[in-house]
N, CA, C, O and the ligand as a Tripos MOL2 file, in Angstrom:
@<TRIPOS>MOLECULE
protein
  293   291    74     0     0
PROTEIN
NO_CHARGES

@<TRIPOS>ATOM
      1 N         203.5400   94.3640  104.8950 N.3       1 MET1
      2 CA        202.1690   94.8110  104.9160 C.3       1 MET1
      3 C         201.9720   95.8120  106.0440 C.2       1 MET1
      4 O         202.3460   95.5320  107.1830 O.2       1 MET1
      5 N         201.4060   96.9490  105.7610 N.am      2 SER2
      6 CA        201.2310   97.9330  106.8160 C.3       2 SER2
      7 C         199.8200   97.8140  107.3910 C.2       2 SER2
      8 O         198.8640   97.4700  106.6970 O.2       2 SER2
      9 N         199.7330   98.1100  108.6690 N.am      3 THR3
     10 CA        198.4570   98.0460  109.3350 C.3       3 THR3
     11 C         197.6680   99.3310  109.0470 C.2       3 THR3
     12 O         198.1750  100.4290  109.2750 O.2       3 THR3
     13 N         196.4670   99.2020  108.5630 N.am      4 PRO4
     14 CA        195.6510  100.4120  108.3240 C.3       4 PRO4
     15 C         195.3550  101.1260  109.6380 C.2       4 PRO4
     16 O         195.1070  100.4880  110.6610 O.2       4 PRO4
     17 N         195.3840  102.4390  109.5980 N.am      5 THR5
     18 CA        195.1520  103.2180  110.8190 C.3       5 THR5
     19 C         193.6700  103.5130  111.0080 C.2       5 THR5
     20 O         193.2850  104.6530  111.2680 O.2       5 THR5
     21 N         192.8710  102.5160  110.8820 N.am      6 LEU6
     22 CA        191.4640  102.6900  111.0920 C.3       6 LEU6
     23 C         191.1800  102.7300  112.5970 C.2       6 LEU6
     24 O         191.8990  102.1360  113.4000 O.2       6 LEU6
     25 N         190.1430  103.4240  112.9400 N.am      7 THR7
     26 CA        189.7250  103.4320  114.3370 C.3       7 THR7
     27 C         189.1670  102.0610  114.6730 C.2       7 THR7
     28 O         188.3480  101.5100  113.9380 O.2       7 THR7
     29 N         189.6160  101.5260  115.7790 N.am      8 THR8
     30 CA        189.0810  100.2470  116.1940 C.3       8 THR8
     31 C         188.0130  100.4970  117.2580 C.2       8 THR8
     32 O         188.0110  101.5140  117.9510 O.2       8 THR8
     33 N         187.1310   99.5510  117.3530 N.am      9 HIS9
     34 CA        186.0430   99.6470  118.3130 C.3       9 HIS9
     35 C         186.0660   98.4470  119.2360 C.2       9 HIS9
     36 O         186.3710   97.3260  118.8260 O.2       9 HIS9
     37 N         185.7460   98.6990  120.4580 N.am     10 ALA10
     38 CA        185.6120   97.6390  121.4110 C.3      10 ALA10
     39 C         184.1300   97.4640  121.7270 C.2      10 ALA10
     40 O         183.3400   98.3950  121.5660 O.2      10 ALA10
     41 N         183.7640   96.2860  122.1680 N.am     11 ALA11
     42 CA        182.3870   96.0270  122.5610 C.3      11 ALA11
     43 C         182.2430   96.3350  124.0300 C.2      11 ALA11
     44 O         183.0790   95.9450  124.8450 O.2      11 ALA11
     45 N         181.1670   97.0440  124.3660 N.am     12 ALA12
     46 CA        180.9510   97.3830  125.7550 C.3      12 ALA12
     47 C         179.4930   97.0920  126.1160 C.2      12 ALA12
     48 O         178.5710   97.3010  125.3280 O.2      12 ALA12
     49 N         179.3350   96.6150  127.3110 N.am     13 ARG13
     50 CA        177.9910   96.2260  127.7530 C.3      13 ARG13
     51 C         177.4510   97.2860  128.6960 C.2      13 ARG13
     52 O         178.0610   97.5980  129.7180 O.2      13 ARG13
     53 N         176.3120   97.8290  128.3410 N.am     14 SER14
     54 CA        175.6870   98.7840  129.2260 C.3      14 SER14
     55 C         174.8300   98.0210  130.2380 C.2      14 SER14
     56 O         174.5000   96.8510  130.0440 O.2      14 SER14
     57 N         174.4900   98.6990  131.2930 N.am     15 ARG15
     58 CA        173.6350   98.1070  132.2930 C.3      15 ARG15
     59 C         172.1820   98.4670  132.0250 C.2      15 ARG15
     60 O         171.8680   99.5600  131.5520 O.2      15 ARG15
     61 N         171.3200   97.5360  132.3360 N.am     16 ALA16
     62 CA        169.8860   97.8420  132.2080 C.3      16 ALA16
     63 C         169.4960   98.8100  133.2930 C.2      16 ALA16
     64 O         169.8220   98.5970  134.4610 O.2      16 ALA16
     65 N         168.8080   99.8640  132.9350 N.am     17 HIS17
     66 CA        168.2850  100.7770  133.9460 C.3      17 HIS17
     67 C         166.9630  101.2840  133.4770 C.2      17 HIS17
     68 O         166.8120  101.7580  132.3510 O.2      17 HIS17
     69 N         165.9960  101.1750  134.3670 N.am     18 GLY18
     70 CA        164.6300  101.5920  134.0200 C.3      18 GLY18
     71 C         164.1220  100.7820  132.8310 C.2      18 GLY18
     72 O         164.2760   99.5620  132.7800 O.2      18 GLY18
     73 N         163.5190  101.4810  131.8840 N.am     19 PRO19
     74 CA        162.9620  100.7750  130.7020 C.3      19 PRO19
     75 C         164.0170  100.3960  129.6850 C.2      19 PRO19
     76 O         163.7220   99.7100  128.7070 O.2      19 PRO19
     77 N         165.2590  100.8420  129.9100 N.am     20 THR20
     78 CA        166.3310  100.5720  128.9480 C.3      20 THR20
     79 C         166.9720   99.2360  129.2370 C.2      20 THR20
     80 O         167.4610   99.0020  130.3430 O.2      20 THR20
     81 N         166.9750   98.3680  128.2640 N.am     21 ALA21
     82 CA        167.6070   97.0520  128.4340 C.3      21 ALA21
     83 C         169.1100   97.1710  128.2940 C.2      21 ALA21
     84 O         169.6230   98.1300  127.7170 O.2      21 ALA21
     85 N         169.8070   96.1860  128.8290 N.am     22 ALA22
     86 CA        171.2640   96.1390  128.6360 C.3      22 ALA22
     87 C         171.5330   95.8230  127.1800 C.2      22 ALA22
     88 O         170.9230   94.9360  126.5820 O.2      22 ALA22
     89 N         172.4600   96.5720  126.6360 N.am     23 LEU23
     90 CA        172.7830   96.3810  125.2040 C.3      23 LEU23
     91 C         174.2940   96.3860  125.0120 C.2      23 LEU23
     92 O         175.0460   96.8740  125.8550 O.2      23 LEU23
     93 N         174.7020   95.8490  123.9170 N.am     24 TRP24
     94 CA        176.1050   95.9500  123.5200 C.3      24 TRP24
     95 C         176.2870   97.2330  122.7490 C.2      24 TRP24
     96 O         175.5340   97.5130  121.8160 O.2      24 TRP24
     97 N         177.2750   98.0130  123.1280 N.am     25 HIS25
     98 CA        177.5950   99.2480  122.4530 C.3      25 HIS25
     99 C         179.0090   99.1960  121.9290 C.2      25 HIS25
    100 O         179.8040   98.3410  122.3180 O.2      25 HIS25
    101 N         179.3120  100.1200  121.0430 N.am     26 ALA26
    102 CA        180.6660  100.2070  120.5210 C.3      26 ALA26
    103 C         181.3530  101.3970  121.1750 C.2      26 ALA26
    104 O         180.7710  102.4740  121.3060 O.2      26 ALA26
    105 N         182.6060  101.1850  121.5850 N.am     27 VAL27
    106 CA        183.4320  102.2370  122.1440 C.3      27 VAL27
    107 C         184.6490  102.4230  121.2610 C.2      27 VAL27
    108 O         185.3190  101.4550  120.9020 O.2      27 VAL27
    109 N         184.9340  103.6660  120.9110 N.am     28 GLU28
    110 CA        186.1110  103.9450  120.1040 C.3      28 GLU28
    111 C         187.3420  103.7510  120.9670 C.2      28 GLU28
    112 O         187.4490  104.3170  122.0540 O.2      28 GLU28
    113 N         188.2460  102.9670  120.4840 N.am     29 LEU29
    114 CA        189.4490  102.6540  121.2780 C.3      29 LEU29
    115 C         190.5860  103.5630  120.8710 C.2      29 LEU29
    116 O         190.9600  103.6360  119.7000 O.2      29 LEU29
    117 N         191.1330  104.2570  121.8610 N.am     30 HIS30
    118 CA        192.2880  105.1030  121.5930 C.3      30 HIS30
    119 C         193.5450  104.5340  122.2310 C.2      30 HIS30
    120 O         194.6170  105.1330  122.1550 O.2      30 HIS30
    121 N         193.4080  103.3910  122.8510 N.am     31 ARG31
    122 CA        194.5470  102.7630  123.4640 C.3      31 ARG31
    123 C         194.3530  101.2390  123.3640 C.2      31 ARG31
    124 O         193.2390  100.7760  123.1180 O.2      31 ARG31
    125 N         195.4110  100.4700  123.5520 N.am     32 PRO32
    126 CA        195.2830   99.0220  123.3960 C.3      32 PRO32
    127 C         194.2810   98.4520  124.3860 C.2      32 PRO32
    128 O         194.1320   98.9390  125.5060 O.2      32 PRO32
    129 N         193.6030   97.4130  123.9400 N.am     33 VAL33
    130 CA        192.6070   96.7650  124.8050 C.3      33 VAL33
    131 C         193.2510   96.3060  126.1080 C.2      33 VAL33
    132 O         192.5940   96.2650  127.1480 O.2      33 VAL33
    133 N         194.5430   95.9580  126.0540 N.am     34 ALA34
    134 CA        195.2310   95.5040  127.2530 C.3      34 ALA34
    135 C         195.2720   96.5660  128.3240 C.2      34 ALA34
    136 O         195.4330   96.2500  129.5030 O.2      34 ALA34
    137 N         195.1260   97.8440  127.9320 N.am     35 GLU35
    138 CA        195.1760   98.9260  128.9000 C.3      35 GLU35
    139 C         193.7890   99.3140  129.4000 C.2      35 GLU35
    140 O         193.6480  100.1570  130.2860 O.2      35 GLU35
    141 N         192.7890   98.7010  128.8320 N.am     36 VAL36
    142 CA        191.4260   98.9760  129.3010 C.3      36 VAL36
    143 C         191.2260   98.2460  130.6350 C.2      36 VAL36
    144 O         191.4130   97.0330  130.7240 O.2      36 VAL36
    145 N         190.8610   98.9690  131.6200 N.am     37 ASP37
    146 CA        190.8370   98.3940  132.9740 C.3      37 ASP37
    147 C         189.4290   98.1680  133.5020 C.2      37 ASP37
    148 O         189.2280   98.0700  134.7120 O.2      37 ASP37
    149 N         188.4720   98.0870  132.6220 N.am     38 GLY38
    150 CA        187.1270   97.8030  133.0790 C.3      38 GLY38
    151 C         186.3630   98.9950  133.5740 C.2      38 GLY38
    152 O         185.2940   98.8440  134.1640 O.2      38 GLY38
    153 N         186.8860  100.1830  133.3470 N.am     39 ALA39
    154 CA        186.1350  101.3770  133.6940 C.3      39 ALA39
    155 C         185.0350  101.6230  132.6720 C.2      39 ALA39
    156 O         185.0670  101.0830  131.5660 O.2      39 ALA39
    157 N         184.0750  102.4340  133.0510 N.am     40 CYS40
    158 CA        183.0220  102.7540  132.1070 C.3      40 CYS40
    159 C         183.5380  103.7580  131.0850 C.2      40 CYS40
    160 O         184.2290  104.7170  131.4270 O.2      40 CYS40
    161 N         183.1990  103.5250  129.8610 N.am     41 GLU41
    162 CA        183.6500  104.3520  128.7550 C.3      41 GLU41
    163 C         182.4310  104.9470  128.0630 C.2      41 GLU41
    164 O         181.3340  104.3890  128.1130 O.2      41 GLU41
    165 N         182.6450  106.0970  127.4120 N.am     42 LEU42
    166 CA        181.5940  106.7020  126.6400 C.3      42 LEU42
    167 C         181.4630  105.9640  125.3120 C.2      42 LEU42
    168 O         182.4300  105.8310  124.5620 O.2      42 LEU42
    169 N         180.2800  105.5000  125.0420 N.am     43 THR43
    170 CA        180.0360  104.7440  123.7980 C.3      43 THR43
    171 C         179.7940  105.7200  122.6520 C.2      43 THR43
    172 O         179.6460  106.9250  122.8570 O.2      43 THR43
    173 N         179.7600  105.1680  121.4460 N.am     44 LEU44
    174 CA        179.5410  106.0150  120.2640 C.3      44 LEU44
    175 C         178.2060  106.7220  120.3170 C.2      44 LEU44
    176 O         178.0810  107.8350  119.8070 O.2      44 LEU44
    177 N         177.2060  106.1050  120.9200 N.am     45 CYS45
    178 CA        175.8800  106.7040  120.9580 C.3      45 CYS45
    179 C         175.7000  107.6070  122.1700 C.2      45 CYS45
    180 O         174.6290  108.1820  122.3670 O.2      45 CYS45
    181 N         176.7530  107.7340  122.9880 N.am     46 GLY46
    182 CA        176.7250  108.6950  124.0670 C.3      46 GLY46
    183 C         176.3070  108.1600  125.4210 C.2      46 GLY46
    184 O         176.0890  108.9450  126.3440 O.2      46 GLY46
    185 N         176.1900  106.8680  125.5700 N.am     47 SER47
    186 CA        175.8980  106.3380  126.8850 C.3      47 SER47
    187 C         177.1770  105.7580  127.4820 C.2      47 SER47
    188 O         178.2260  105.7280  126.8400 O.2      47 SER47
    189 N         177.0640  105.3110  128.7000 N.am     48 LEU48
    190 CA        178.2230  104.7430  129.3800 C.3      48 LEU48
    191 C         178.0890  103.2310  129.4370 C.2      48 LEU48
    192 O         177.0370  102.6950  129.7840 O.2      48 LEU48
    193 N         179.1640  102.5620  129.0930 N.am     49 ALA49
    194 CA        179.1530  101.1120  129.1630 C.3      49 ALA49
    195 C         180.5580  100.6120  129.5050 C.2      49 ALA49
    196 O         181.5550  101.3100  129.3200 O.2      49 ALA49
    197 N         180.5940   99.4120  129.9960 N.am     50 ARG50
    198 CA        181.8450   98.8280  130.4230 C.3      50 ARG50
    199 C         182.3900   97.9200  129.3370 C.2      50 ARG50
    200 O         181.7040   97.0040  128.8830 O.2      50 ARG50
    201 N         183.6090   98.1700  128.9230 N.am     51 ILE51
    202 CA        184.2190   97.3950  127.8470 C.3      51 ILE51
    203 C         184.4330   95.9600  128.3100 C.2      51 ILE51
    204 O         184.9450   95.7150  129.4020 O.2      51 ILE51
    205 N         184.0400   95.0340  127.4750 N.am     52 ASP52
    206 CA        184.2690   93.6260  127.7180 C.3      52 ASP52
    207 C         185.3860   93.1880  126.7700 C.2      52 ASP52
    208 O         185.1770   93.0480  125.5650 O.2      52 ASP52
    209 N         186.5710   92.9740  127.3370 N.am     53 VAL53
    210 CA        187.7380   92.6780  126.4920 C.3      53 VAL53
    211 C         187.6200   91.2570  125.8840 C.2      53 VAL53
    212 O         188.4010   90.8910  125.0060 O.2      53 VAL53
    213 N         186.6690   90.4920  126.3450 N.am     54 GLU54
    214 CA        186.4810   89.1540  125.7650 C.3      54 GLU54
    215 C         185.7240   89.2390  124.4440 C.2      54 GLU54
    216 O         185.7250   88.3040  123.6420 O.2      54 GLU54
    217 N         185.0850   90.3750  124.2430 N.am     55 GLN55
    218 CA        184.2420   90.5410  123.0370 C.3      55 GLN55
    219 C         184.9470   91.4410  122.0300 C.2      55 GLN55
    220 O         185.7140   92.3330  122.3920 O.2      55 GLN55
    221 N         184.6710   91.1860  120.7780 N.am     56 VAL56
    222 CA        185.1400   92.0890  119.7310 C.3      56 VAL56
    223 C         183.9380   92.6720  119.0090 C.2      56 VAL56
    224 O         182.9030   92.0270  118.8430 O.2      56 VAL56
    225 N         184.1120   93.8890  118.5950 N.am     57 TRP57
    226 CA        183.0620   94.5580  117.8210 C.3      57 TRP57
    227 C         183.2550   94.2550  116.3590 C.2      57 TRP57
    228 O         184.3940   94.3200  115.8950 O.2      57 TRP57
    229 N         182.2180   93.9240  115.5870 N.am     58 PRO58
    230 CA        180.8170   93.8130  115.9950 C.3      58 PRO58
    231 C         180.5390   92.5350  116.7460 C.2      58 PRO58
    232 O         181.1190   91.4850  116.4710 O.2      58 PRO58
    233 N         179.6380   92.6480  117.7020 N.am     59 VAL59
    234 CA        179.2830   91.5350  118.5800 C.3      59 VAL59
    235 C         178.2740   90.6510  117.8580 C.2      59 VAL59
    236 O         177.2960   91.1550  117.3060 O.2      59 VAL59
    237 N         178.4980   89.3600  117.8550 N.am     60 PRO60
    238 CA        177.5300   88.4430  117.2160 C.3      60 PRO60
    239 C         176.3380   88.1770  118.1320 C.2      60 PRO60
    240 O         175.9850   87.0260  118.3870 O.2      60 PRO60
    241 N         175.7410   89.2190  118.6090 N.am     61 ALA61
    242 CA        174.6030   89.0790  119.5020 C.3      61 ALA61
    243 C         173.4130   89.8170  118.8990 C.2      61 ALA61
    244 O         173.5600   90.5660  117.9330 O.2      61 ALA61
    245 N         172.2770   89.6080  119.4570 N.am     62 ARG62
    246 CA        171.0590   90.2420  118.9360 C.3      62 ARG62
    247 C         170.7390   91.5150  119.6760 C.2      62 ARG62
    248 O         170.0830   92.4050  119.1340 O.2      62 ARG62
    249 N         171.2030   91.6150  120.9350 N.am     63 ASP63
    250 CA        170.8860   92.8040  121.7120 C.3      63 ASP63
    251 C         171.9950   93.8350  121.5770 C.2      63 ASP63
    252 O         172.6930   94.1610  122.5370 O.2      63 ASP63
    253 N         172.1340   94.3310  120.3710 N.am     64 VAL64
    254 CA        173.1800   95.3200  120.0750 C.3      64 VAL64
    255 C         172.4950   96.6650  119.8640 C.2      64 VAL64
    256 O         171.4160   96.7490  119.2760 O.2      64 VAL64
    257 N         173.1460   97.7100  120.3550 N.am     65 CYS65
    258 CA        172.6170   99.0660  120.2180 C.3      65 CYS65
    259 C         172.5850   99.4510  118.7450 C.2      65 CYS65
    260 O         173.6320   99.4890  118.0980 O.2      65 CYS65
    261 N         171.3850   99.7400  118.1950 N.am     66 PRO66
    262 CA        171.2940  100.0560  116.7530 C.3      66 PRO66
    263 C         172.0390  101.3500  116.4020 C.2      66 PRO66
    264 O         172.5510  101.4830  115.2910 O.2      66 PRO66
    265 N         172.1030  102.2850  117.3200 N.am     67 ALA67
    266 CA        172.8090  103.5250  117.0360 C.3      67 ALA67
    267 C         174.2990  103.2730  116.8890 C.2      67 ALA67
    268 O         174.9480  103.8250  116.0000 O.2      67 ALA67
    269 N         174.8350  102.4370  117.7650 N.am     68 CYS68
    270 CA        176.2640  102.1340  117.6880 C.3      68 CYS68
    271 C         176.6150  101.3460  116.4120 C.2      68 CYS68
    272 O         177.6860  101.5320  115.8330 O.2      68 CYS68
    273 N         175.7190  100.4870  115.9960 N.am     69 VAL69
    274 CA        175.9550   99.7440  114.7690 C.3      69 VAL69
    275 C         176.1570  100.7100  113.5930 C.2      69 VAL69
    276 O         177.0540  100.5320  112.7680 O.2      69 VAL69
    277 N         175.3070  101.7260  113.5420 N.am     70 VAL70
    278 CA        175.3920  102.6900  112.4500 C.3      70 VAL70
    279 C         176.6550  103.5520  112.6040 C.2      70 VAL70
    280 O         177.3710  103.7990  111.6340 O.2      70 VAL70
    281 N         176.9130  104.0040  113.8360 N.am     71 LEU71
    282 CA        178.0020  104.9150  114.0600 C.3      71 LEU71
    283 C         179.3560  104.2260  113.9080 C.2      71 LEU71
    284 O         180.3410  104.8850  113.5760 O.2      71 LEU71
    285 N         179.4240  102.9340  114.1400 N.am     72 ALA72
    286 CA        180.7250  102.2520  114.0790 C.3      72 ALA72
    287 C         181.0640  101.7900  112.6670 C.2      72 ALA72
    288 O         182.1140  101.1800  112.4620 O.2      72 ALA72
    289 N         180.2270  102.0580  111.7180 N.am     73 ARG73
    290 CA        180.5160  101.6280  110.3700 C.3      73 ARG73
    291 C         181.5990  102.4690  109.7020 C.2      73 ARG73
    292 O         181.9510  102.2190  108.5490 O.2      73 ARG73
    293 ZN        175.1310  102.4740  121.6620 Zn       74 ZN74
@<TRIPOS>BOND
     1     1     2 1
     2     2     3 1
     3     3     4 2
     4     3     5 am
     5     5     6 1
     6     6     7 1
     7     7     8 2
     8     7     9 am
     9     9    10 1
    10    10    11 1
    11    11    12 2
    12    11    13 am
    13    13    14 1
    14    14    15 1
    15    15    16 2
    16    15    17 am
    17    17    18 1
    18    18    19 1
    19    19    20 2
    20    19    21 am
    21    21    22 1
    22    22    23 1
    23    23    24 2
    24    23    25 am
    25    25    26 1
    26    26    27 1
    27    27    28 2
    28    27    29 am
    29    29    30 1
    30    30    31 1
    31    31    32 2
    32    31    33 am
    33    33    34 1
    34    34    35 1
    35    35    36 2
    36    35    37 am
    37    37    38 1
    38    38    39 1
    39    39    40 2
    40    39    41 am
    41    41    42 1
    42    42    43 1
    43    43    44 2
    44    43    45 am
    45    45    46 1
    46    46    47 1
    47    47    48 2
    48    47    49 am
    49    49    50 1
    50    50    51 1
    51    51    52 2
    52    51    53 am
    53    53    54 1
    54    54    55 1
    55    55    56 2
    56    55    57 am
    57    57    58 1
    58    58    59 1
    59    59    60 2
    60    59    61 am
    61    61    62 1
    62    62    63 1
    63    63    64 2
    64    63    65 am
    65    65    66 1
    66    66    67 1
    67    67    68 2
    68    67    69 am
    69    69    70 1
    70    70    71 1
    71    71    72 2
    72    71    73 am
    73    73    74 1
    74    74    75 1
    75    75    76 2
    76    75    77 am
    77    77    78 1
    78    78    79 1
    79    79    80 2
    80    79    81 am
    81    81    82 1
    82    82    83 1
    83    83    84 2
    84    83    85 am
    85    85    86 1
    86    86    87 1
    87    87    88 2
    88    87    89 am
    89    89    90 1
    90    90    91 1
    91    91    92 2
    92    91    93 am
    93    93    94 1
    94    94    95 1
    95    95    96 2
    96    95    97 am
    97    97    98 1
    98    98    99 1
    99    99   100 2
   100    99   101 am
   101   101   102 1
   102   102   103 1
   103   103   104 2
   104   103   105 am
   105   105   106 1
   106   106   107 1
   107   107   108 2
   108   107   109 am
   109   109   110 1
   110   110   111 1
   111   111   112 2
   112   111   113 am
   113   113   114 1
   114   114   115 1
   115   115   116 2
   116   115   117 am
   117   117   118 1
   118   118   119 1
   119   119   120 2
   120   119   121 am
   121   121   122 1
   122   122   123 1
   123   123   124 2
   124   123   125 am
   125   125   126 1
   126   126   127 1
   127   127   128 2
   128   127   129 am
   129   129   130 1
   130   130   131 1
   131   131   132 2
   132   131   133 am
   133   133   134 1
   134   134   135 1
   135   135   136 2
   136   135   137 am
   137   137   138 1
   138   138   139 1
   139   139   140 2
   140   139   141 am
   141   141   142 1
   142   142   143 1
   143   143   144 2
   144   143   145 am
   145   145   146 1
   146   146   147 1
   147   147   148 2
   148   147   149 am
   149   149   150 1
   150   150   151 1
   151   151   152 2
   152   151   153 am
   153   153   154 1
   154   154   155 1
   155   155   156 2
   156   155   157 am
   157   157   158 1
   158   158   159 1
   159   159   160 2
   160   159   161 am
   161   161   162 1
   162   162   163 1
   163   163   164 2
   164   163   165 am
   165   165   166 1
   166   166   167 1
   167   167   168 2
   168   167   169 am
   169   169   170 1
   170   170   171 1
   171   171   172 2
   172   171   173 am
   173   173   174 1
   174   174   175 1
   175   175   176 2
   176   175   177 am
   177   177   178 1
   178   178   179 1
   179   179   180 2
   180   179   181 am
   181   181   182 1
   182   182   183 1
   183   183   184 2
   184   183   185 am
   185   185   186 1
   186   186   187 1
   187   187   188 2
   188   187   189 am
   189   189   190 1
   190   190   191 1
   191   191   192 2
   192   191   193 am
   193   193   194 1
   194   194   195 1
   195   195   196 2
   196   195   197 am
   197   197   198 1
   198   198   199 1
   199   199   200 2
   200   199   201 am
   201   201   202 1
   202   202   203 1
   203   203   204 2
   204   203   205 am
   205   205   206 1
   206   206   207 1
   207   207   208 2
   208   207   209 am
   209   209   210 1
   210   210   211 1
   211   211   212 2
   212   211   213 am
   213   213   214 1
   214   214   215 1
   215   215   216 2
   216   215   217 am
   217   217   218 1
   218   218   219 1
   219   219   220 2
   220   219   221 am
   221   221   222 1
   222   222   223 1
   223   223   224 2
   224   223   225 am
   225   225   226 1
   226   226   227 1
   227   227   228 2
   228   227   229 am
   229   229   230 1
   230   230   231 1
   231   231   232 2
   232   231   233 am
   233   233   234 1
   234   234   235 1
   235   235   236 2
   236   235   237 am
   237   237   238 1
   238   238   239 1
   239   239   240 2
   240   239   241 am
   241   241   242 1
   242   242   243 1
   243   243   244 2
   244   243   245 am
   245   245   246 1
   246   246   247 1
   247   247   248 2
   248   247   249 am
   249   249   250 1
   250   250   251 1
   251   251   252 2
   252   251   253 am
   253   253   254 1
   254   254   255 1
   255   255   256 2
   256   255   257 am
   257   257   258 1
   258   258   259 1
   259   259   260 2
   260   259   261 am
   261   261   262 1
   262   262   263 1
   263   263   264 2
   264   263   265 am
   265   265   266 1
   266   266   267 1
   267   267   268 2
   268   267   269 am
   269   269   270 1
   270   270   271 1
   271   271   272 2
   272   271   273 am
   273   273   274 1
   274   274   275 1
   275   275   276 2
   276   275   277 am
   277   277   278 1
   278   278   279 1
   279   279   280 2
   280   279   281 am
   281   281   282 1
   282   282   283 1
   283   283   284 2
   284   283   285 am
   285   285   286 1
   286   286   287 1
   287   287   288 2
   288   287   289 am
   289   289   290 1
   290   290   291 1
   291   291   292 2
@<TRIPOS>SUBSTRUCTURE
     1 MET1         2 RESIDUE 1 A MET
     2 SER2         6 RESIDUE 1 A SER
     3 THR3        10 RESIDUE 1 A THR
     4 PRO4        14 RESIDUE 1 A PRO
     5 THR5        18 RESIDUE 1 A THR
     6 LEU6        22 RESIDUE 1 A LEU
     7 THR7        26 RESIDUE 1 A THR
     8 THR8        30 RESIDUE 1 A THR
     9 HIS9        34 RESIDUE 1 A HIS
    10 ALA10       38 RESIDUE 1 A ALA
    11 ALA11       42 RESIDUE 1 A ALA
    12 ALA12       46 RESIDUE 1 A ALA
    13 ARG13       50 RESIDUE 1 A ARG
    14 SER14       54 RESIDUE 1 A SER
    15 ARG15       58 RESIDUE 1 A ARG
    16 ALA16       62 RESIDUE 1 A ALA
    17 HIS17       66 RESIDUE 1 A HIS
    18 GLY18       70 RESIDUE 1 A GLY
    19 PRO19       74 RESIDUE 1 A PRO
    20 THR20       78 RESIDUE 1 A THR
    21 ALA21       82 RESIDUE 1 A ALA
    22 ALA22       86 RESIDUE 1 A ALA
    23 LEU23       90 RESIDUE 1 A LEU
    24 TRP24       94 RESIDUE 1 A TRP
    25 HIS25       98 RESIDUE 1 A HIS
    26 ALA26      102 RESIDUE 1 A ALA
    27 VAL27      106 RESIDUE 1 A VAL
    28 GLU28      110 RESIDUE 1 A GLU
    29 LEU29      114 RESIDUE 1 A LEU
    30 HIS30      118 RESIDUE 1 A HIS
    31 ARG31      122 RESIDUE 1 A ARG
    32 PRO32      126 RESIDUE 1 A PRO
    33 VAL33      130 RESIDUE 1 A VAL
    34 ALA34      134 RESIDUE 1 A ALA
    35 GLU35      138 RESIDUE 1 A GLU
    36 VAL36      142 RESIDUE 1 A VAL
    37 ASP37      146 RESIDUE 1 A ASP
    38 GLY38      150 RESIDUE 1 A GLY
    39 ALA39      154 RESIDUE 1 A ALA
    40 CYS40      158 RESIDUE 1 A CYS
    41 GLU41      162 RESIDUE 1 A GLU
    42 LEU42      166 RESIDUE 1 A LEU
    43 THR43      170 RESIDUE 1 A THR
    44 LEU44      174 RESIDUE 1 A LEU
    45 CYS45      178 RESIDUE 1 A CYS
    46 GLY46      182 RESIDUE 1 A GLY
    47 SER47      186 RESIDUE 1 A SER
    48 LEU48      190 RESIDUE 1 A LEU
    49 ALA49      194 RESIDUE 1 A ALA
    50 ARG50      198 RESIDUE 1 A ARG
    51 ILE51      202 RESIDUE 1 A ILE
    52 ASP52      206 RESIDUE 1 A ASP
    53 VAL53      210 RESIDUE 1 A VAL
    54 GLU54      214 RESIDUE 1 A GLU
    55 GLN55      218 RESIDUE 1 A GLN
    56 VAL56      222 RESIDUE 1 A VAL
    57 TRP57      226 RESIDUE 1 A TRP
    58 PRO58      230 RESIDUE 1 A PRO
    59 VAL59      234 RESIDUE 1 A VAL
    60 PRO60      238 RESIDUE 1 A PRO
    61 ALA61      242 RESIDUE 1 A ALA
    62 ARG62      246 RESIDUE 1 A ARG
    63 ASP63      250 RESIDUE 1 A ASP
    64 VAL64      254 RESIDUE 1 A VAL
    65 CYS65      258 RESIDUE 1 A CYS
    66 PRO66      262 RESIDUE 1 A PRO
    67 ALA67      266 RESIDUE 1 A ALA
    68 CYS68      270 RESIDUE 1 A CYS
    69 VAL69      274 RESIDUE 1 A VAL
    70 VAL70      278 RESIDUE 1 A VAL
    71 LEU71      282 RESIDUE 1 A LEU
    72 ALA72      286 RESIDUE 1 A ALA
    73 ARG73      290 RESIDUE 1 A ARG
    74 ZN74       293 GROUP 0 **** ****
């Protein structure tokens, strides 16, 4: 069985700043999660968030960025 070469997404948590609440975003992964070192990554919707390697996208949470949900499909 061959592995499909689909783009994988990681879940990343943005920080709350000003009126913007902290949300889960999707980050396109171009390297193994093992090599993600906790730096801030550009999310699909264009904000910066820190990848949480404990989480997989889609996140089973309610505070998920609606733009990333659409873009990660
Ligand atoms: Zn987002």
